[in-house]
C-alpha positions in Angstrom: 0.0 0.0 0.0 1.4 3.3 -1.0 2.1 5.8 1.8 0.2 9.1 1.6 2.2 12.1 0.4 3.8 13.9 3.2 2.1 17.2 3.8 4.0 20.4 3.5 5.0 21.8 6.9 5.8 25.5 6.8 7.2 25.4 10.3 9.9 23.1 9.1 10.9 25.1 6.1 14.5 26.0 5.4 15.4 29.7 5.2 13.9 31.4 2.1 11.2 28.8 1.6 8.4 30.5 3.6 8.5 33.5 1.3 8.2 31.3 -1.8 5.4 29.4 -0.1 3.6 32.7 0.5 4.2 33.7 -3.1 2.6 30.4 -4.2 -0.5 31.2 -2.0 -0.7 34.6 -3.6 -0.6 33.4 -7.1 -3.1 30.6 -6.4 -5.5 33.2 -4.9 -5.3 35.5 -7.9 -5.2 32.9 -10.7 -7.4 30.1 -9.4 -9.8 32.0 -7.1 -9.9 35.4 -8.8 -9.0 37.4 -5.7 -7.0 40.7 -5.6 -3.4 40.4 -4.7 -3.5 43.0 -1.9 -6.7 41.4 -0.5 -5.0 38.1 0.3 -1.5 39.4 1.2 -2.1 39.5 5.0 -3.4 35.9 5.1 -0.8 34.5 2.7 2.1 36.1 4.4 0.9 35.6 8.0 3.8 35.1 10.4 6.5 36.2 7.9 9.1 38.8 8.8 8.6 42.1 6.9 11.4 41.4 4.5 10.0 37.9 3.6 6.5 39.4 3.2 7.9 42.0 0.8 9.8 39.3 -1.1 6.7 37.1 -1.4 4.8 40.1 -2.8 7.6 41.0 -5.2 7.8 37.5 -6.5 4.0 37.2 -7.0 3.7 40.6 -8.6 6.6 40.1 -11.0 5.2 36.6 -12.0 1.8 38.2 -12.8 3.5 40.9 -14.9 5.3 38.2 -16.9 2.9 35.3 -16.7 2.3 34.7 -20.5 6.0 34.6 -21.1 6.8 32.4 -18.1 4.2 29.9 -19.3 5.5 30.0 -22.8 9.0 29.0 -21.5 7.5 26.2 -19.3 5.5 24.8 -22.2 8.5 24.9 -24.5 10.3 22.5 -22.1 7.6 19.9 -21.4 6.4 17.1 -23.6 2.8 17.8 -22.7 1.4 21.1 -21.4 1.0 21.2 -17.7 -2.5 22.1 -16.5 -2.9 25.8 -15.8 -3.6 25.1 -12.1 -0.9 22.4 -11.6 1.4 23.0 -8.6 4.4 22.2 -10.8 3.5 25.1 -13.1 3.1 27.4 -10.2 6.4 26.3 -8.7 8.2 26.8 -12.1 6.7 30.3 -12.5 8.1 31.2 -9.1 11.6 29.7 -9.8 11.9 31.2 -13.3 10.7 34.7 -12.5 13.3 34.8 -9.7 16.1 33.6 -11.8 15.2 35.5 -15.0 13.8 38.7 -13.7 14.6 39.3 -10.1 18.2 38.4 -10.1 18.1 35.4 -7.8 20.9 32.9 -8.5 19.6 29.8 -10.2 20.6 27.4 -7.5 18.8 29.4 -4.9 15.7 29.9 -7.0 15.2 26.2 -7.5 16.3 25.1 -4.0 13.7 27.3 -2.4 10.9 26.2 -4.7 11.3 22.4 -4.6 9.9 22.1 -1.1 6.7 23.5 -2.4 6.2 20.3 -4.4 7.2 17.8 -1.7 5.2 14.7 -2.4 4.7 15.8 -6.0 6.6 16.1 -9.2 9.9 17.4 -7.9 11.9 15.7 -10.7 9.7 17.4 -13.3 10.2 20.8 -11.8 13.9 20.4 -11.3 14.3 19.0 -14.8 12.4 21.7 -16.6 14.1 24.5 -14.7 17.5 23.0 -15.3 16.9 22.5 -19.0 15.8 26.1 -19.4 18.7 27.4 -17.5 21.2 25.4 -19.6 19.5 26.7 -22.8 20.1 30.3 -21.6 16.4 31.0 -21.5 15.4 34.7 -21.2 12.2 36.6 -20.8 11.2 39.0 -23.6 11.3 42.8 -23.1 8.8 44.2 -22.9 6.5 41.6 -21.4 3.5 40.1 -23.3 0.0 41.0 -22.2 -2.5 38.2 -21.7 -4.3 37.4 -24.9 -7.7 38.2 -23.6 -6.6 41.6 -22.3 -4.7 42.5 -25.5 -7.7 41.6 -27.7 -10.0 43.7 -25.5 -7.8 46.7 -25.4 -6.8 46.5 -29.0 -10.5 46.7 -30.0 -10.9 49.8 -27.9 -7.6 51.6 -28.4 -5.5 50.1 -31.2 -2.0 49.0 -31.7 -0.1 51.8 -30.1 -2.0 51.4 -26.8 -1.0 47.7 -26.7 2.7 48.6 -27.2 2.5 51.3 -24.5 0.8 49.0 -22.1 3.4 46.3 -22.6 6.2 48.8 -21.9 4.3 50.1 -18.8 3.9 46.7 -17.3 7.7 46.1 -17.5 8.5 48.1 -14.5 6.8 49.1 -11.3 5.5 52.7 -11.4 7.2 55.7 -9.7 6.2 57.1 -6.3 4.2 60.3 -6.5 3.5 62.7 -3.6 0.7 65.2 -3.4 1.7 68.2 -1.3 -0.6 69.7 1.3 0.8 73.1 0.6 2.2 73.5 -2.9 4.5 76.3 -1.6 6.2 73.9 0.8 7.9 71.1 -1.1 10.0 68.6 0.9 13.7 68.5 0.1 13.6 65.2 -1.7 15.1 64.3 -5.0 12.5 64.3 -7.7 10.6 66.3 -10.3 7.3 68.3 -10.1 5.1 67.6 -13.1 2.4 70.0 -11.9 1.9 72.4 -9.0 1.6 70.6 -5.7 3.1 67.4 -6.9 6.5 65.6 -6.6 7.6 62.4 -8.4 10.5 60.9 -6.5 13.6 59.7 -8.3 13.9 56.6 -6.2 11.6 54.4 -4.2 12.0 54.6 -0.4 10.3 53.6 2.8 7.5 56.2 2.9 7.4 56.8 6.7 11.1 57.7 6.7 10.9 60.5 4.2 11.1 64.1 5.1 7.7 65.7 5.7 5.8 62.4 6.3 5.5 62.7 10.1 4.6 66.4 9.7 1.8 65.6 7.3 3.3 67.7 4.5 2.2 65.2 1.8 0.6 61.9 1.0 1.3 59.2 -1.5 -1.0 59.5 -4.6 -0.5 58.7 -8.2 -0.5 61.8 -10.3 -3.4 60.6 -12.4 -5.4 59.8 -9.3 -4.9 63.4 -8.1 -6.5 64.9 -11.3 -10.2 64.4 -10.5 -9.9 66.5 -7.3 -7.7 69.1 -9.1 -10.6 69.6 -11.6 -12.8 70.7 -8.8 -10.3 73.2 -7.7 -10.2 75.4 -4.6 -13.4 76.4 -2.8 -15.1 77.4 0.4 -18.4 75.6 0.1 -19.5 72.0 0.7 -18.0 69.0 -1.1 -18.9 65.3 -1.2 -16.1 62.8 -1.8 -18.0 59.6 -2.8 -16.3 56.2 -2.6 -13.6 58.2 -0.8 -11.3 55.5 0.6 -8.3 55.4 0.9 -8.7 59.1 1.0 -6.2 61.0 -1.2 -9.0 63.0 -2.9 -10.5 63.8 0.5 -7.2 65.3 1.6 -6.9 67.3 -1.6 -10.4 68.8 -1.3 -9.8 69.6 2.4 -6.4 71.2 1.6 -8.1 73.2 -1.1 -10.5 74.8 1.4 -13.7 72.7 1.0 -15.9 71.5 3.8 -15.7 67.8 2.9 -17.9 64.9 3.7 -16.1 61.7 2.7 -18.3 58.6 2.2 -17.3 55.0 1.6 -18.8 51.6 2.3 -15.6 50.1 3.7 -14.9 51.0 7.4 -11.6 49.2 7.2 -10.4 51.3 4.2 -11.7 54.4 5.9 -9.3 53.7 8.8 -6.5 54.8 6.6 -8.3 58.0 5.8 -8.7 58.8 9.5 -5.0 58.2 10.0 -4.0 60.5 7.2 -6.4 63.2 8.3 -4.8 63.1 11.8 -1.3 63.1 10.3 -1.9 66.0 8.0 -4.0 68.1 10.4 -6.8 68.3 7.7 -10.5 68.0 8.6 -13.3 66.1 7.0 -16.5 64.4 8.1 -16.1 60.7 7.4 -19.2 58.5 6.9 -19.2 54.7 6.4 -22.3 54.0 4.3 -23.6 52.3 1.2 -24.1 55.0 -1.4 -27.0 53.1 -3.0 -28.9 53.7 0.3 -27.2 56.8 1.8 -28.0 60.4 0.8 -26.7 63.7 2.1 -28.7 66.1 4.3 -28.5 68.8 1.6 -27.0 69.2 -1.9 -23.3 70.1 -2.1 -21.4 72.7 -4.1 -19.1 70.0 -5.5 -19.4 66.3 -5.8 -16.5 63.9 -6.7 -17.5 60.4 -7.6 -14.4 58.3 -8.1 -16.6 55.2 -8.8 -15.7 51.6 -8.0 -14.4 49.9 -11.1 -12.4 47.0 -12.6 -9.3 49.0 -11.8 -7.6 47.9 -15.0 -6.1 51.4 -15.2 -3.8 50.6 -12.3 -2.4 47.5 -13.8 1.2 48.8 -13.4 0.7 48.7 -9.6 -1.7 45.8 -9.4 -0.8 43.3 -12.2 -3.4 40.9 -10.8 -6.1 42.8 -12.7 -4.7 41.6 -15.9 -5.6 38.0 -14.9 -8.8 38.3 -12.8 -10.8 41.0 -14.6 -13.0 40.0 -17.5 -16.1 41.0 -19.3 -18.5 39.9 -16.5 -16.8 42.0 -13.9 -16.5 45.0 -16.2 -20.2 44.8 -17.0 -21.0 44.5 -13.3 -18.9 47.5 -12.4 -20.4 49.6 -15.2 -23.9 48.9 -14.0 -23.0 50.0 -10.5 -21.2 53.1 -11.8 -24.4 54.1 -13.7 -26.5 53.8 -10.6 -24.1 55.8 -8.5 -23.7 58.5 -11.1 -27.4 59.1 -11.4 -27.8 59.3 -7.6 -24.8 61.7 -7.3 -26.4 64.0 -10.0 -29.2 64.8 -7.5 -26.8 65.8 -4.8 -25.2 68.8 -6.6 -26.5 72.3 -6.0 -27.6 74.3 -9.1 -24.5 75.8 -10.5 -22.4 73.2 -8.8 -19.9 70.7 -10.3 -19.9 67.0 -10.5 -16.6 65.2 -11.4 -17.0 61.5 -12.4 -13.9 59.3 -12.7 -12.8 55.7 -12.9 -9.4 54.2 -12.8 -10.3 51.9 -15.7 -9.1 51.4 -19.3 -12.5 50.0 -20.3 -14.7 52.4 -22.4 -17.7 50.6 -20.9 -16.6 52.1 -17.5 -16.0 55.6 -18.8 -17.0 57.0 -22.2 -20.0 54.8 -22.5 -21.7 56.5 -19.5 -21.5 60.1 -20.9 -24.2 60.2 -23.6 -26.7 58.3 -21.4 -26.1 60.5 -18.5 -26.4 63.8 -20.4 -29.6 62.5 -22.1 -31.1 61.7 -18.7 -29.9 64.9 -17.0 -30.5 67.8 -19.3 -29.5 70.2 -16.6 -25.8 69.1 -16.9 -23.2 69.8 -19.5 -19.6 68.9 -19.9 -17.3 71.6 -18.6 -14.2 71.0 -20.7 -10.9 70.3 -18.9 -8.5 73.2 -19.6 -4.8 72.8 -20.5 -3.6 74.7 -17.5 -5.3 72.2 -15.2 -3.2 69.3 -16.5 0.5 68.3 -16.5 2.4 69.5 -19.5 2.1 66.8 -22.2 -1.4 65.7 -21.2 -4.5 67.1 -23.0 -8.2 66.7 -22.9 -10.2 65.2 -25.8 -12.4 67.2 -28.2 -15.5 66.6 -26.0 -13.7 68.1 -23.0 -13.3 64.9 -21.1 -10.0 63.3 -20.1 -8.9 59.8 -21.1 -5.5 58.7 -19.8 -3.9 55.7 -21.6 -0.7 53.9 -20.8 1.4 56.1 -23.2 0.7 59.3 -21.2 3.9 60.9 -20.0 5.7 57.6 -20.6 9.0 59.4 -20.8 8.5 60.8 -17.3 7.4 57.6 -15.6 3.9 57.3 -17.0 0.4 57.7 -15.5 -2.3 55.3 -14.4 -5.2 54.8 -16.7 -8.3 57.0 -16.0 -11.4 58.4 -17.4 -12.5 61.8 -16.0 -15.5 64.0 -16.9 -16.3 67.3 -15.3 -20.0 68.1 -15.4 -21.6 71.5 -14.5 -25.2 71.7 -13.3 -27.1 74.7 -14.7 -27.7 77.4 -12.1 
């Protein structure tokens, strides 16, 4: 009678293995269960030291950036394709991405992965990895987008967008800071691409940087800062809907608005509370479902950065390339439409409504505009003006803003966004 396979025991792992085991859990959660990478990081990396937690995240994220190319290499070295969800394929992805992209010596990459397939096809994993290393295997630059994503984006945006997206996915994005006071920039190496912004030259531990403890700035991608910038300074009331994690709330409060920030997630709002305390800015924070909640009175300005597929932030969160498909996009578009029509009622006559999504899907951006304007004749698009945008970024003919992966690519790029500023008749 054959003995049962010995179960993997993380507590008995050799040094380096726990981080790879956590990376395996992360990849499994994204690729097999369709979960967000950040959503499962705490559980997958439970008990790991901070450096091992960071390594596990780095391995998983890089594997997701390069997954089609890793799988092509694996398939080139096996007689029959391994199932997509086979543990051997997952282990090989982890070993290969370390050796070919993250600079891990080959012997360390494979030694720390083989324990993940104890009781399984260790010979197969070792053999495939060794064969590819002896052949001098490399990963292409730039990486290849998943077929389904490339087909969808090509239909919407064409060849150039695909090329730009592949270049964008090759490297993690830069670190952008939004300044509480544009006149008080921290003495940090970087470049300002618009007033009140600093793009750092190098990544660093955020809490150690000058001005962090004093609340002089917060981390926020430059693209994500544009919706609140389009509202501008003011002294009246402002609603920040779907506010967490809170960068836009901080912007509006720093610009002089009396802000009510609303989000359904109390856990995500905790970060907003922390940043309000750190920066000394004030806002009323409400945990509520926007499909049920409504304000006591209309506001002078409303910012709806609606929940979406988040495909526009694929540089930071490459898991969206593998877990987002037509069903989720359609679900998000339906929710956005409901929220947009509700938010339209909460704007005072003469007030402004800014609608945005961090999505590269037209269904979650442009497709809303005609239907909204037809249903709300009291609104018109207020065109985005050149002086409101970083140099090199421009609005479209209809006055809305669509940010694609090629935007400011020579300066570190921008996340993908759709933004429309709508003015209600007085």
